[in-house]
C-alpha positions, -999 to 999 in steps of 0.1 A, spaced: -1 0 2 13 33 -9 2 70 3 -5 95 -22 -10 131 -12 -38 146 -30 -48 183 -30 -82 191 -17 -84 231 -18 -47 243 -28 -36 277 -18 -35 300 -48 -12 332 -49 -35 349 -76 -71 362 -73 -95 335 -76 -120 357 -96 -117 358 -134 -93 383 -154 -103 417 -162 -121 423 -193 -116 459 -197 -80 459 -202 -71 486 -227 -33 495 -224 -8 471 -240 19 462 -219 47 438 -225 52 411 -197 79 420 -173 93 408 -142 61 418 -125 40 391 -145 58 363 -130 48 343 -97 81 342 -77 85 306 -63 82 307 -25 112 305 -3 117 270 12 99 254 -16 94 216 -7 94 187 -29 58 176 -17 40 206 -10 14 200 19 -19 194 4 -49 210 18 -86 200 23 -119 217 24 -134 218 59 -164 240 62 -155 255 29 -119 247 28 -88 266 40 -51 266 34 -31 244 59 -55 216 65 -43 185 51 -59 152 37 -42 123 23 -57 96 0 -48 61 4 -43 44 -29 -39 8 -27 -32 -18 -55 -57 -43 -58 -47 -78 -69 -39 -78 -104 -67 -87 -129 -42 -99 -152 -68 -97 -179 -45 -79 -205 -18 -89 -231 8 -62 -232 27 -52 -263 48 -22 -277 21 -1 -288 24 27 -314 33 66 -304 3 79 -324 -25 90 -321 -20 105 -287 -46 94 -260 -63 59 -256 -75 47 -289 -94 14 -296 -81 -8 -323 -72 -44 -333 -91 -57 -303 -74 -37 -276 -63 -2 -269 -33 19 -277 -20 44 -252 3 72 -262 13 101 -241 39 131 -246 61 134 -214 94 145 -229 114 149 -195 101 119 -178 125 91 -171 98 64 -165 61 60 -171 35 35 -156 0 32 -167 -26 31 -140 -57 11 -148 -86 14 -121 -122 1 -120 -149 28 -110 -153 10 -78 -117 12 -69 -114 47 -76 -142 55 -51 -120 39 -26 -87 58 -42 -73 23 -52 -51 16 -83 -66 -18 -97 -35 -26 -119 -4 -10 -129 17 -16 -161 51 1 -159 64 12 -196 97 -1 -209 118 30 -221 135 7 -246 103 -8 -261 75 15 -251 89 47 -258 95 65 -292 113 98 -291 96 118 -263 64 97 -264 56 67 -239 32 42 -255 17 7 -249 -9 -15 -265 -34 -37 -241 -53 -64 -254 -83 -74 -234 -116 -63 -220 -113 -26 -211 -153 -22 -203 -156 -1 -172 -118 5 -168 -106 40 -165 -69 52 -164 -43 77 -157 -3 77 -156 23 80 -132 57 98 -144 91 100 -127 119 125 -133 132 156 -118 114 174 -92 131 207 -96 108 236 -98 136 260 -106 143 241 -137 107 238 -144 100 201 -136 75 188 -111 77 149 -117 63 131 -86 56 92 -90 33 92 -62 6 112 -83 -19 99 -108 -20 124 -135 -46 126 -163 -41 120 -199 -42 154 -215 -59 136 -244 -85 118 -222 -121 120 -238 -138 120 -204 -124 127 -169 -146 114 -139 -149 112 -102 -176 135 -87 -208 130 -105 -228 158 -93 -222 196 -94 -212 210 -62 -208 179 -41 -176 173 -22 -154 142 -25 -148 116 4 -139 133 36 -148 170 22 -122 166 -3 -124 193 -31 -97 174 -53 -105 138 -52 -85 117 -77 -97 117 -111 -93 92 -139 -98 91 -176 -124 69 -196 -112 45 -221 -129 47 -254 -141 16 -270 -157 5 -304 -191 5 -287 -192 40 -281 -217 51 -309 -240 79 -311 -270 81 -339 -264 115 -354 -294 110 -377 -276 127 -407 -268 160 -388 -246 182 -409 -229 218 -403 -253 246 -409 -225 267 -422 -243 301 -419 -223 328 -431 -209 346 -402 -226 379 -411 -260 362 -407 -253 352 -370 -272 364 -341 -253 351 -313 -265 344 -277 -238 338 -249 -251 312 -222 -241 290 -192 -255 256 -194 -263 250 -159 -277 285 -152 -300 283 -181 -324 260 -165 -312 253 -130 -338 278 -115 -371 260 -103 -390 282 -126 -376 266 -156 -400 235 -148 -373 213 -168 -372 175 -162 -334 178 -159 -326 213 -148 -290 226 -150 -278 199 -175 -274 197 -213 -305 179 -216 -325 205 -196 -310 232 -221 -325 210 -250 -359 213 -235 -356 253 -237 -340 254 -272 -374 267 -285 -372 298 -264 -341 306 -284 -356 300 -317 -385 324 -305 -359 348 -297 -345 346 -332 -310 331 -321 -292 311 -347 -261 307 -327 -254 299 -291 -221 305 -275 -217 280 -245 -195 294 -215 -168 269 -206 -181 231 -210 -147 216 -208 -140 196 -177 -132 221 -149 -135 218 -111 -163 240 -96 -149 234 -61 -114 250 -71 -119 279 -46 -148 263 -27 -154 282 5 -181 295 29 -195 328 19 -210 343 51 -224 372 31 -252 350 14 -248 320 38 -237 295 10 -207 284 -6 -185 300 -33 -177 279 -65 -160 282 -97 -193 289 -114 -182 302 -148 -157 275 -155 -126 294 -169 -102 271 -151 -100 239 -174 -88 207 -161 -92 187 -194 -98 202 -229 -111 170 -246 -136 159 -217 -170 177 -216 -180 190 -183 -192 157 -165 -214 173 -141 -234 195 -165 -249 162 -176 -278 143 -161 -259 111 -163 -230 123 -143 -201 95 -142 -226 68 -154 -209 45 -181 -175 60 -174 -186 94 -187 -197 81 -220 -235 90 -215 -224 125 -206 -205 128 -239 -237 115 -258 -257 141 -239 -236 170 -253 -238 154 -289 -276 152 -283 -276 190 -275 -255 198 -305 -279 177 -327 -311 192 -312 -298 225 -318 -290 219 -354 -323 206 -358 -337 240 -348 -313 261 -370 -290 270 -342 -253 267 -344 -233 257 -314 -199 276 -305 -175 266 -275 -160 292 -252 -126 275 -249 -99 285 -223 -64 277 -239 -46 305 -221 -41 287 -188 -52 255 -168 -65 247 -134 -32 237 -122 -24 274 -111 12 284 -99 39 267 -81 14 261 -53 -13 245 -73 -21 209 -78 -4 184 -102 -33 170 -121 -23 165 -157 -1 189 -179 22 197 -151 27 160 -142 34 151 -178 58 180 -188 56 212 -167 84 229 -186 65 224 -222 30 231 -213 34 262 -195 53 294 -201 83 298 -177 109 322 -167 144 310 -168 142 303 -130 112 282 -135 86 310 -123 52 310 -142 44 338 -165 9 348 -153 -4 367 -184 -38 350 -177 -42 365 -143 -49 331 -132 -16 318 -120 -1 301 -153 1 306 -189 -4 281 -215 29 276 -237 6 278 -269 31 284 -296 55 254 -284 54 226 -311 38 199 -287 14 223 -274 0 240 -304 -3 206 -320 -24 196 -289 -47 227 -292 -53 220 -330 -59 182 -320 -84 193 -295 -102 217 -317 -105 191 -345 -120 165 -321 -148 189 -310 -155 196 -347 -154 160 -359 -166 140 -331 -189 165 -313 -201 185 -344 -196 221 -329 -196 248 -352 -169 270 -338 -150 285 -309 -146 318 -291 -110 318 -275 -108 333 -241 -79 359 -235 -68 349 -272 -38 373 -272 -19 346 -252 -21 324 -281 1 350 -301 29 350 -276 63 335 -281 70 305 -261 94 299 -233 130 296 -249 111 303 -282 135 308 -315 126 302 -351 143 269 -350 114 255 -332 90 266 -359 108 267 -394 137 245 -389 163 270 -391 177 300 -371 169 335 -386 198 359 -380 189 385 -353 158 366 -344 159 369 -306 127 372 -287 119 367 -251 94 346 -235 57 361 -242 67 385 -271 36 390 -291 44 372 -328 36 388 -360 25 355 -374 19 332 -345 25 295 -355 -6 283 -335 -31 309 -353 -14 299 -386 -20 262 -380 -56 269 -367 -64 295 -395 -52 272 -424 -60 238 -410 -82 217 -437 -106 204 -411 -110 234 -391 -116 255 -422 -150 270 -424 -159 269 -384 -162 300 -366 -130 313 -350 -136 345 -326 -109 359 -305 -111 376 -271 -82 400 -284 -66 408 -251 -50 391 -222 -44 399 -185 -7 408 -192 -13 439 -208 -14 427 -247 -44 446 -264 -48 435 -300 -83 445 -309 -86 452 -345 -49 439 -349 -51 403 -338 -30 381 -362 -53 363 -387 -58 348 -422 -90 364 -429 -114 341 -409 -113 355 -375 -136 375 -357 -132 396 -324 -151 404 -294 -153 442 -300 -148 458 -267 -147 491 -281 -180 488 -294 -193 480 -261 -175 510 -244 -186 534 -271 -222 523 -273 -226 526 -236 -210 560 -234 -232 576 -261 -266 560 -253 -261 573 -218 -256 609 -232 -219 612 -227 -204 641 -250 -180 635 -277 -189 600 -288 -213 607 -318 -187 602 -344 -174 568 -326 -210 558 -326 -213 561 -361 -184 540 -367 -199 513 -344 -230 513 -363 -211 507 -396 -192 476 -382 -161 494 -369 -143 501 -402 -117 521 -382 -106 488 -368 -111 463 -395 -112 478 -430 -73 488 -435 -64 453 -430 -89 438 -455 -114 431 -428 -152 429 -430 -179 441 -407 -184 404 -394 -150 405 -380 -167 426 -353 -187 407 -327 -209 435 -312 -219 434 -278 -234 456 -251 -231 430 -220 -213 397 -216 -212 372 -187 -185 395 -168 -197 431 -163 -232 443 -157 -264 428 -171 -283 450 -196 -309 457 -166 -280 465 -141 -264 488 -167 -294 511 -166 -300 506 -128 -263 512 -112 -238 537 -114 -212 515 -91 -207 479 -87 -224 460 -57 -205 431 -53 -205 425 -14 -221 391 -23 -188 381 -34 -173 380 1 -144 406 -7 -157 437 6 -165 450 -29 -127 453 -37 -127 427 -64 -124 439 -101 -126 475 -111 -157 499 -110 -153 510 -146 -188 500 -160 -197 529 -182 -232 526 -167 -260 551 -157 -287 545 -132 -310 570 -147 -313 590 -116 -316 567 -88 -293 540 -75 -307 506 -72 -339 488 -82 -363 506 -60 -369 538 -78 -398 564 -90 -421 555 -119 -405 579 -140 -369 564 -135 -383 528 -142 -397 540 -175 -364 557 -186 -346 526 -177 -369 505 -199 -365 532 -227 -325 530 -224 -328 490 -226 -347 494 -258 -321 518 -270 -293 495 -264 -311 466 -280 -320 489 -312 -285 496 -314 -272 462 -312 -297 450 -341 -290 479 -365 -254 477 -362 -233 461 -389 -212 432 -375 -224 404 -357 -245 410 -327 -243 390 -293 -269 389 -267 -262 377 -230 -284 353 -215 -313 368 -195 -309 403 -211 -340 396 -233 -363 398 -201 -341 422 -182 -322 399 -154 -305 415 -127 -275 405 -107 -282 432 -81 -253 452 -95 -228 426 -93 -203 428 -122 -182 397 -113 -205 368 -105 -179 342 -111 -184 324 -76 -224 322 -73 -243 290 -82 -276 305 -71 -304 328 -81 -279 355 -89 -267 339 -120 -298 316 -128 -320 324 -158 -354 334 -142 -381 317 -165 -409 333 -141 -396 368 -150 -392 362 -186 -428 352 -187 -438 386 -168 -418 403 -195 -434 381 -225 -456 410 -236 -429 438 -230 -393 437 -233 -390 401 -246 -416 409 -272 -395 438 -283 -363 419 -285 -380 392 -306 -393 417 -330 -362 436 -332 -341 402 -341 -367 393 -366 -366 425 -382 -327 425 -385 -331 391 -403 -355 404 -426 -335 434 -438 -308 428 -464 -290 458 -453 -284 450 -418 -259 421 -421 -236 434 -450 -206 414 -463 -188 446 -470 -187 481 -452 -215 502 -464 -206 531 -487 -220 566 -496 -244 546 -521 -259 527 -495 -258 549 -463 -262 586 -458 -259 603 -426 -284 629 -412 -286 653 -386 -317 672 -372 -318 682 -407 -315 657 -437 -279 653 -449 -263 675 -422 -249 652 -395 -234 668 -366 -203 652 -354 -193 681 -329 -182 673 -294 -215 682 -279 -238 662 -305 -258 637 -289 -279 628 -322 -269 603 -350 -292 595 -375 -288 574 -411 -307 561 -439 -298 526 -454 -311 514 -489 -324 480 -483 -335 457 -513 -364 443 -490 -376 473 -471 -367 500 -497 -353 522 -474 -348 525 -436 -343 556 -414 -328 551 -381 -321 578 -353 -306 579 -319 -312 608 -294 -292 605 -266 -298 639 -253 -319 650 -221 -340 672 -245 -366 662 -269 -358 672 -306 -379 678 -338 -363 657 -366 -366 668 -403 -368 636 -425 -353 631 -459 -377 637 -486 -383 609 -510 -408 617 -540 -438 594 -541 -429 579 -508 -435 588 -471 -421 576 -440 -439 553 -417 -433 546 -381 -421 512 -370 -399 517 -338 -400 544 -312 -383 534 -280 -402 563 -259 -436 545 -264 -450 518 -239 -453 483 -254 -468 474 -275 -464 506 -295 -427 506 -291 -427 483 -321 -456 486 -344 -458 452 -357 -489 440 -378 -504 425 -348 -505 456 -326 -542 463 -314 -552 497 -331 -520 501 -349 -539 522 -377 -547 548 -349 -513 548 -335 -498 555 -370 -526 582 -377 -514 601 -345 -481 610 -364 -497 617 -397 -495 654 -394 -457 652 -385 -448 627 -411 -472 644 -438 -448 676 -431 -416 653 -433 -410 657 -395 -408 634 -364 -410 644 -326 -382 625 -307 -384 623 -269 -351 625 -249 -333 593 -248 -350 575 -275 -344 559 -310 -367 554 -339 -370 533 -370 -390 545 -401 -398 525 -432 -403 540 -466 -436 534 -480 -454 546 -514 -479 573 -506 -508 553 -517 -499 526 -491 -490 547 -464 
């Protein structure tokens, strides 16, 4: 019997909450970007355990016993590729990269033994017969049903050299297709252990799924309306009334809601395996426990998040994989593409005080970006930085993306903190990439590369060609590449400048009318010069981090006390306006103005060139109580409230549905190229006379549209009402469609609005004179109609 120390709730030297999304000033990584190793670092750092929410310093040890050998496998040399566990020829081939390991052992475990922290059988690998180059491999013939596995590696334990080999640790295969142990979200392991031993599923030929002819939808990116969402939060609230709340299958039950909203692409927040108990701790403010709710801390990139499935660990994770496939198939059946939010910038292993789970145990010096003395670069803000442009690591990332496209049928990826994927590797030089040294080519670790090998590989990969690729074009190390992200014509970017500009303009800040116009055109100032298109810009007002749309018009300041950090987490730079009173309890006039502002934001999002992205819950006005960093809350703060959505069904939700439908009907609101003067004309309070002065808070334009003839759109962000002179069109007149200053249902005059004709006639005397009165903080959409039809 041997003793294996396992991590329960490892101490971390970095902040547990997610990185800052509002970074704007580029800085190259310097010494302050390193996590310095602690003095007196010992080979076996003391493990810690969660007691009443966890805490550093307490220890827990898992006893791992070797059960009597099953002796049911025949062992042969195996092949060095493909990586991972691969069924073939009546057995399974295991292959894993561990370049600096001096020995490797395959640990085979039954699920029953895993629950008791026992190893069922160990197969040591012969470095002469079971190693090719830096790849360890073995072929096992026999019955692998209900067998899971891991590896032990031995070698140097020398943090100052970047090595963390520990033969007492069972580490996960980076290429494992499912990682299992705990089966239910939020449940602690044995004895309150937050990090019980995990193991990997062994695939078999019996792992089949009936796709029923499912094929990629292949929508042009310009036509997408994206919905960023959290799988668990979407149906976890009791008001969802789903059979399996908080799961992939629960999401399937509610896909028709997204179809009704006009969504044709969902962007799933991280669904790779992560440990929600990573910084588990009691939250005295709410009386519950903080967890890693968002999931931006990956344990394994091939495995889906098992605890988002209703099956949990059943069938060694195979059933969970099939639930993800079923979700993708059912989304496609409804005409909805599926994009994965992937976190290739760091892993859950943290800095030098983090656990040895997988990559660190296989080859820490290769998988992580290290300084010469072994310190971890921290460009992610989460303790380590994935060494993305190392040959081994970049091949791993491409293999992973290919797997999710070919095996899981996903339609694309959004890359969290994607700028890290453009940084030079530890000990980077051109020999590692091109095979020969380039004179004078000396780059320090983390230097941004003009042509990053990883981005090149992804962009030109024949399997990944055509999938959606979206970059969050900055990182927590100060690199900001919005509009400059290296690409080969097929990447889009989360446009943080669009978010900031639109927020400033709509709330009435001087000096943003010109910038607002650029946003409405698809941000040509960012993308046109480099040959980009409007769809390179993913336009959004709100996302998972930061205020929700309702909170954006309700709070001037963050209210993060529920996070248990005395409101000191993240910054207070929200570009929000509470419309006159702080908080939800406000006067009737303030509440009406807030609804008007929400409609203004949504109109702007839907009439801008580029790709609009809506955040889950904004379609009914979800509030997080002014909390702009809800990373740790598995509760009502983050849950989609279906009861609130029903209350909003005839109000803001209706407005959102009609606006998305309008966008999809208009040929001119999803252009493949930036609009020119032949298509678009700018106006001010008088036709053809736009006002770009510093004090202007009015922006208006007309768009020629092959379906709607012509559209007039105007935004009045002033606190004063204005009378607008409309451009004359001989034989036609302008007819009102949208006016955000009106109460529902008159905010959008769809054909089914009761007494619609009466509402239109109320404006007849203005429109006959080519005028339209706009209230303060309002936006309008008018359509051109023949005089005889108007």
